[in-house]
C-alpha positions as CSV (number, residue, x, y, z in Angstrom):
1,M,9.9,66.7,97.9
2,L,7.9,69.6,96.5
3,T,9.1,72.1,93.9
4,D,7.9,75.6,93.2
5,A,6.2,74.4,90.0
6,K,4.3,71.7,91.8
7,V,3.1,74.2,94.5
8,R,2.0,76.8,91.9
9,G,0.3,74.1,89.8
10,A,-1.7,72.5,92.6
11,K,-5.4,72.8,91.6
12,P,-8.4,72.8,94.0
13,R,-10.4,69.6,94.5
14,P,-13.8,69.0,96.0
15,K,-12.1,68.1,99.3
16,P,-9.0,69.5,101.0
17,Y,-5.8,67.5,100.2
18,K,-2.1,67.6,101.2
19,L,1.1,67.9,99.1
20,T,3.9,66.7,101.4
21,D,7.5,68.0,101.5
22,C,10.3,66.6,103.6
23,F,10.4,66.5,107.4
24,R,6.6,66.6,107.7
25,L,6.1,69.9,106.0
26,Y,3.1,70.0,103.8
27,L,0.9,72.2,101.7
28,L,-2.9,72.0,102.4
29,V,-4.9,72.9,99.4
30,S,-8.5,73.9,100.1
31,P,-11.5,73.6,97.7
32,N,-11.6,77.3,97.4
33,G,-8.0,77.3,96.0
34,S,-6.2,78.7,99.1
35,K,-2.9,77.0,99.9
36,L,-1.7,76.9,103.5
37,W,1.7,75.7,104.7
38,R,1.6,73.5,107.8
39,W,4.0,71.4,109.8
40,S,3.2,68.3,111.7
41,Y,5.1,67.4,114.8
42,A,4.8,65.5,118.1
43,F,5.2,67.2,121.5
44,D,4.7,65.6,124.9
45,G,3.2,62.5,123.3
46,K,0.6,64.4,121.3
47,Q,0.4,65.1,117.6
48,K,0.2,68.8,116.8
49,S,0.2,71.0,113.7
50,L,1.8,74.5,113.3
51,A,0.4,76.9,110.7
52,I,3.4,78.5,108.8
53,G,1.8,80.8,106.3
54,I,-0.2,81.1,103.1
55,F,1.3,80.5,99.6
56,P,2.4,82.6,97.7
57,M,3.0,85.1,100.5
58,V,5.2,82.4,102.0
59,S,7.2,80.7,99.4
60,L,8.4,77.1,99.5
61,A,11.9,78.2,100.6
62,A,10.5,80.5,103.3
63,A,8.2,77.7,104.5
64,R,11.2,75.3,104.9
65,L,13.1,78.0,106.8
66,K,10.2,78.5,109.3
67,R,9.9,74.7,109.6
68,D,13.6,74.4,110.5
69,E,13.2,77.2,113.1
70,A,10.3,75.3,114.6
71,R,12.3,72.1,114.7
72,E,15.1,73.9,116.6
73,L,12.5,75.0,119.2
74,L,11.2,71.5,119.5
75,E,14.7,70.1,120.0
76,T,15.1,72.4,123.0
77,G,11.9,71.1,124.6
78,R,9.6,74.0,123.6
79,D,6.3,73.7,121.9
80,P,6.4,75.8,118.6
81,V,2.7,76.6,118.8
82,V,2.9,77.9,122.3
83,V,6.0,79.9,121.5
84,K,4.2,81.4,118.5
85,Q,1.2,82.3,120.6
86,M,3.4,83.8,123.3
87,T,5.3,85.8,120.8
88,F,2.1,87.1,119.3
89,A,0.8,88.1,122.7
90,T,4.1,89.7,123.6
91,N,4.2,91.7,120.4
92,L,0.6,92.8,120.9
93,E,1.4,93.9,124.5
94,I,4.4,95.8,123.2
95,S,2.4,97.6,120.6
96,R,-0.1,98.6,123.3
97,Y,2.7,99.8,125.6
98,T,2.7,103.5,124.5
99,F,5.1,106.1,125.7
100,E,2.4,107.8,127.8
101,R,1.6,104.6,129.5
102,A,5.3,103.9,130.3
103,A,5.8,107.5,131.4
104,R,2.8,107.5,133.8
105,E,4.0,104.2,135.3
106,W,7.5,105.6,135.8
107,Y,6.0,108.8,137.3
108,D,3.9,106.9,139.8
109,N,6.8,104.7,140.7
110,T,9.3,107.6,141.2
111,K,6.9,110.4,142.6
112,P,7.3,109.3,146.3
113,T,10.9,110.3,146.2
114,W,10.2,113.9,145.0
115,A,8.9,117.0,146.6
116,K,5.3,117.8,145.6
117,V,6.3,120.9,143.6
118,H,8.9,119.0,141.6
119,A,6.5,116.1,141.0
120,S,3.9,118.6,139.7
121,D,6.5,120.2,137.4
122,V,7.5,116.8,136.0
123,I,4.1,115.6,135.0
124,R,3.0,119.0,133.7
125,S,6.0,119.1,131.4
126,L,5.2,115.7,130.0
127,E,1.5,116.4,129.5
128,R,2.2,119.8,127.9
129,D,5.3,119.0,125.7
130,V,5.6,115.3,125.2
131,F,2.3,113.3,125.3
132,P,0.7,115.4,122.5
133,E,3.6,114.6,120.3
134,I,4.6,111.0,121.0
135,G,2.3,109.8,123.8
136,K,0.3,107.4,121.6
137,F,3.3,105.8,119.9
138,P,4.5,102.3,121.1
139,I,7.6,103.1,123.1
140,V,9.6,100.4,121.3
141,E,8.9,102.2,117.9
142,L,10.4,105.6,119.0
143,N,13.8,106.6,117.6
144,P,16.3,109.5,118.2
145,P,15.0,111.6,115.3
146,K,11.5,111.5,116.6
147,I,12.6,112.4,120.2
148,L,14.8,115.2,118.9
149,E,11.8,116.6,117.0
150,V,9.9,116.9,120.3
151,L,12.8,118.6,122.0
152,Q,13.5,121.0,119.2
153,K,9.8,122.2,119.4
154,I,10.5,123.1,123.0
155,E,13.7,124.9,122.0
156,A,11.9,126.8,119.3
157,R,9.9,128.8,121.9
158,G,13.1,129.7,123.7
159,A,12.8,127.2,126.6
160,I,16.3,125.9,126.3
161,E,16.6,124.7,129.9
162,T,13.2,123.1,129.8
163,A,14.2,121.1,126.7
164,K,17.2,119.7,128.6
165,R,15.0,118.8,131.6
166,V,12.5,117.1,129.3
167,R,15.2,115.1,127.6
168,Q,16.3,113.8,131.0
169,R,12.8,112.8,131.9
170,I,12.2,111.1,128.5
171,S,15.4,109.2,129.0
172,A,14.4,108.1,132.5
173,V,11.1,106.7,131.1
174,F,13.0,104.6,128.5
175,V,15.3,103.3,131.3
176,Y,12.2,102.2,133.2
177,A,10.7,100.6,130.0
178,I,14.0,98.7,129.3
179,A,13.9,97.3,132.9
180,K,10.4,96.0,132.2
181,G,11.5,94.4,129.0
182,M,9.3,96.7,126.9
183,A,12.1,98.6,125.2
184,A,15.5,97.7,123.9
185,A,17.3,101.0,124.0
186,D,17.1,104.7,125.1
187,P,16.9,106.9,122.0
188,A,17.1,110.1,124.2
189,E,20.3,109.1,125.9
190,K,22.7,110.8,123.4
191,L,20.6,113.8,122.4
192,G,21.9,116.1,125.1
193,S,24.9,116.9,123.0
194,V,22.9,118.1,120.1
195,L,20.6,120.4,122.0
196,K,21.2,124.1,122.1
197,P,23.6,125.1,124.9
198,L,22.4,127.2,127.8
199,R,23.7,130.8,127.8
200,K,26.4,131.1,130.4
201,G,26.2,133.8,133.0
202,K,23.4,135.3,135.0
203,Q,19.8,135.5,133.8
204,P,19.2,139.0,132.2
205,A,17.9,141.6,134.6
206,I,17.3,145.3,134.6
207,T,18.9,146.6,137.8
208,D,18.5,150.3,137.2
209,L,15.5,151.6,139.2
210,K,14.3,154.1,136.6
211,R,14.6,151.5,133.7
212,L,12.9,148.9,135.9
213,R,9.9,151.1,136.5
214,K,9.7,151.9,132.8
215,M,9.7,148.2,132.0
216,I,6.9,147.4,134.4
217,L,4.9,150.3,132.9
218,D,5.5,149.0,129.4
219,A,4.6,145.4,130.3
220,E,1.4,146.4,132.2
221,E,0.2,148.5,129.2
222,D,0.6,145.5,126.8
223,Y,-2.2,143.0,126.2
224,A,-2.4,140.3,128.9
225,R,-4.9,138.7,131.2
226,P,-5.5,140.9,134.3
227,I,-4.3,138.0,136.4
228,T,-0.9,138.0,134.5
229,R,-0.5,141.8,135.0
230,L,-1.2,141.5,138.8
231,A,1.2,138.5,139.0
232,L,3.9,140.6,137.4
233,R,3.3,143.4,139.9
234,L,3.3,141.1,142.9
235,L,6.5,139.4,141.7
236,A,8.2,142.7,141.4
237,L,7.1,143.8,144.9
238,T,8.0,140.6,146.7
239,A,11.1,139.4,144.7
240,V,10.1,135.8,145.3
241,R,11.0,133.1,142.8
242,P,8.6,132.9,139.9
243,N,7.5,129.3,140.7
244,E,6.8,130.3,144.3
245,L,4.5,133.1,143.0
246,R,2.7,130.8,140.5
247,G,1.9,128.3,143.2
248,A,0.7,130.9,145.8
249,R,-2.5,130.0,147.6
250,W,-4.8,132.3,149.5
251,G,-4.4,130.1,152.6
252,E,-0.7,131.0,152.8
253,F,-1.4,134.6,153.8
254,E,-1.8,135.8,157.4
255,D,-3.1,138.9,159.1
256,L,-4.1,140.5,155.8
257,N,-6.4,142.9,157.7
258,G,-4.0,143.6,160.5
259,P,-0.8,145.6,161.0
260,K,1.7,142.8,160.2
261,P,0.4,141.0,157.1
262,L,2.6,138.1,156.1
263,W,3.0,135.6,153.3
264,R,4.2,132.2,154.6
265,I,5.5,130.2,151.7
266,P,5.6,126.5,152.9
267,A,9.1,124.9,152.9
268,A,7.7,122.2,150.5
269,R,7.3,124.9,147.8
270,M,10.7,126.4,148.2
271,K,13.8,125.8,146.1
272,G,16.0,123.1,147.6
273,D,16.5,119.4,148.3
274,L,14.2,117.2,150.3
275,D,16.1,118.0,153.5
276,R,15.4,121.7,153.0
277,K,11.7,121.1,152.1
278,E,11.2,118.9,155.2
279,E,13.1,121.2,157.5
280,D,11.2,122.2,160.7
281,G,10.6,126.0,160.5
282,G,11.8,126.1,156.9
283,D,8.9,128.2,155.6
284,H,9.9,131.4,153.8
285,L,8.3,134.5,155.4
286,V,7.5,137.5,153.1
287,P,6.3,140.7,154.8
288,M,3.5,142.2,152.8
289,T,3.6,145.9,152.1
290,P,0.6,148.1,151.5
291,Q,1.3,148.0,147.8
292,A,1.3,144.2,147.9
293,I,-1.9,144.2,149.9
294,A,-3.4,146.5,147.2
295,V,-2.6,143.8,144.6
296,L,-4.3,141.2,146.6
297,R,-7.4,143.4,147.0
298,A,-7.5,143.9,143.2
299,L,-7.0,140.2,142.7
300,W,-9.7,139.0,145.2
301,P,-12.8,139.5,142.9
302,L,-11.0,137.5,140.2
303,T,-9.7,134.5,142.1
304,G,-10.7,134.9,145.8
305,D,-13.3,132.1,145.5
306,G,-10.6,129.6,144.7
307,D,-7.5,128.2,146.2
308,L,-4.8,129.7,143.9
309,L,-4.0,133.3,143.5
310,F,-3.0,132.9,139.9
311,P,-4.8,130.0,138.3
312,G,-4.4,129.0,134.7
313,N,-6.8,130.2,132.1
314,R,-8.0,126.7,131.1
315,F,-7.6,124.8,134.3
316,P,-8.5,126.9,137.4
317,N,-7.1,124.2,139.7
318,R,-3.7,124.5,138.2
319,P,-1.2,127.4,138.5
320,M,-0.8,129.8,135.6
321,S,1.7,128.9,132.9
322,E,5.3,129.2,133.9
323,N,5.8,131.2,130.7
324,A,3.0,133.7,131.1
325,I,5.0,136.5,132.8
326,G,8.0,135.9,130.6
327,Y,5.9,136.1,127.4
328,L,4.4,139.4,128.7
329,L,7.9,140.9,129.2
330,N,9.0,139.6,125.8
331,R,5.9,141.1,124.0
332,A,6.7,144.4,125.7
333,G,10.1,144.4,124.0
334,Y,12.3,143.2,126.9
335,H,13.3,139.8,125.5
336,G,17.0,139.2,126.5
337,H,16.9,142.2,128.8
338,H,14.8,141.0,131.7
339,V,13.2,137.7,132.8
340,P,10.8,137.0,135.7
341,H,13.6,135.7,137.8
342,G,15.4,139.0,137.2
343,F,13.3,140.9,139.8
344,R,15.4,139.1,142.5
345,A,18.6,140.5,141.0
346,A,17.0,143.9,140.7
347,F,15.8,143.9,144.3
348,S,19.3,142.7,145.5
349,T,21.2,145.2,143.5
350,I,19.1,148.3,144.1
351,M,18.5,147.6,147.8
352,N,22.2,146.8,148.5
353,E,23.1,150.1,146.9
354,W,20.5,151.8,149.1
355,V,21.8,150.3,152.3
356,E,25.3,151.5,151.5
357,R,24.0,155.0,151.8
358,H,21.1,154.7,154.2
359,G,21.3,151.3,155.8
360,K,22.0,149.8,159.2
361,D,24.3,147.0,160.4
362,H,23.4,143.6,159.1
363,D,21.1,145.0,156.4
364,R,23.0,142.9,153.8
365,Q,22.2,139.8,155.7
366,V,18.6,140.9,156.0
367,I,18.4,141.3,152.2
368,D,19.7,137.8,151.8
369,L,17.1,136.5,154.2
370,M,14.4,138.3,152.2
371,L,15.6,136.5,149.1
372,A,15.6,133.1,151.0
373,H,19.3,132.7,150.5
374,I,20.9,130.2,152.8
375,P,24.4,131.2,154.1
376,K,27.1,128.8,152.9
377,E,28.4,128.6,156.5
378,K,25.0,127.6,157.8
379,V,25.2,125.1,160.7
380,E,22.5,123.2,162.6
381,G,20.3,125.7,164.5
382,A,22.3,128.7,163.4
383,Y,20.0,130.0,160.7
384,N,16.7,131.5,161.8
385,R,14.4,132.2,158.8
386,A,12.2,134.5,161.0
387,A,15.1,136.6,162.1
388,Y,15.2,140.4,161.7
389,M,11.5,140.5,160.8
390,P,10.9,144.1,161.9
391,R,13.8,145.3,159.7
392,R,12.7,143.1,156.8
393,R,9.3,144.7,157.0
394,E,10.9,148.2,156.9
395,L,13.1,147.3,153.9
396,A,10.2,145.7,152.1
397,V,8.2,149.0,152.5
398,I,11.2,151.0,151.3
399,W,11.5,148.7,148.2
400,A,7.8,148.9,147.5
401,D,7.9,152.7,147.7
402,L,10.9,153.0,145.4
403,L,9.4,150.6,142.9
404,S,5.9,151.8,142.9
405,D,6.6,155.5,142.2
406,G,4.7,156.4,139.1
407,L,3.0,153.0,138.7
408,P,-0.8,152.9,138.4
409,A,-3.0,151.4,141.1
410,P,-3.5,147.6,140.7
411,T,-7.2,148.1,140.0
412,V,-6.3,150.0,136.8
413,L,-4.6,146.8,135.5
414,I,-7.8,144.9,135.6
415,E,-9.6,147.4,133.3
416,R,-7.0,147.1,130.6
417,P,-7.9,144.8,127.7
418,A,-6.5,141.3,127.5
419,K,-6.4,141.4,123.6
420,P,-7.1,143.9,120.8
421,I,-10.7,145.0,121.1
422,G,-12.8,144.0,118.2
423,E,-16.5,144.5,117.4
424,K,-17.5,142.2,120.2
425,P,-17.1,143.7,123.7
426,R,-14.7,141.9,126.0
427,R,-15.7,139.9,129.0
428,R,-16.8,142.1,131.9
429,M,-14.6,142.1,135.0
430,P,-16.2,141.8,138.4
431,P,-16.4,145.1,140.4
432,P,-13.5,145.9,142.7
433,V,-13.9,145.4,146.4
434,G,-15.1,148.3,148.5
435,A,-13.1,150.4,150.9
436,D,-14.6,148.5,153.8
437,F,-13.6,145.1,152.4
438,R,-11.9,142.7,154.8
439,F,-10.2,139.5,153.8
440,P,-11.7,136.4,155.3
441,E,-9.5,134.9,158.0
442,C,-6.6,132.9,156.6
443,G,-7.3,134.3,153.2
444,R,-10.0,131.8,152.4
445,P,-13.5,132.6,151.3
446,A,-16.1,132.9,154.0
């Protein structure tokens, strides 16, 4: 048997030679002085040799331990060399299996079960908030503190609900990776309890008409992209959900040059489950007022040659950021007082107060229809989304007249600067459309 002293004292010779230990373990000494531990064994009638490591990085005691582990494999009918190669290949594959790779596989696997709008929201949140932070890390190496760091960055910008949704999506990716044998645990599973709690109650909204107009004026006078200002104005006029506005496409508008202009928001883009989104006749119909048409006329020179009304600044084929309007309101001093979704509460409160004094029978139901609220007692065939359209159009005009009193024309919003004006002149805006302008049919460019 070998000793540490014999191993350390072994000198190189002109030719390689072996110093044997027990159970066929030996030290191969090369002419250049390197010393390699190897183990000889027989498998399936063939003599084979397993490289165990280089001395002194692998000591005599460690070499014997590795030999014993290999002998245990051999006794179970497994070839130690093949096991070593497979282990190396597996570890290499695991190191290449990054979080982004796992997430995109999970997304492609799960996407068919989602509505298109939700699927788009999922991948966009990962690409924006997660992949830049941990996308290149092997998924097996990620731990709770690293995941928490990602989520806290989202919380730091005030997106508390987004952080919670992103945690759920990260957790789902780990569950997928565990099922594939590429991860052992889900480090995001327990993090929900340490994230900031959502504020209970309704989202903040200004429901006094005078204060609401003042807020719109303040926000529109702040620095912002012209597209963002116009989006804020159209959101206030239509009281649709912010995501429905962000995804608006020119092809969704009808009769823009006629007496009954209409915005038909496809059911697939509306809030609700898959049954709602696939419902026949489930489109939400928004009557367009003259003030809303004026916004579209101002917007046409900016985005009319594309598909989206409100594209992003960097990627014209993607909707504007979900935070753009909210950030504008915050910069104008309304953080905690009003959010983009708050225009729906403002519309509901102000118009319900108006119908108490001036309204007709069923006006409250009409307002609910205009907000795309589904009655709790809805039964098959008993809910007509196109009902009361003449009255909806009348109430929409009343709301637009109330809201727009004292607000500047939409074309004025385009001329205001997007950022503080320095020495260099800002980018020139295209000229507004003329008085004789007519929208191409279906809202698409001719």
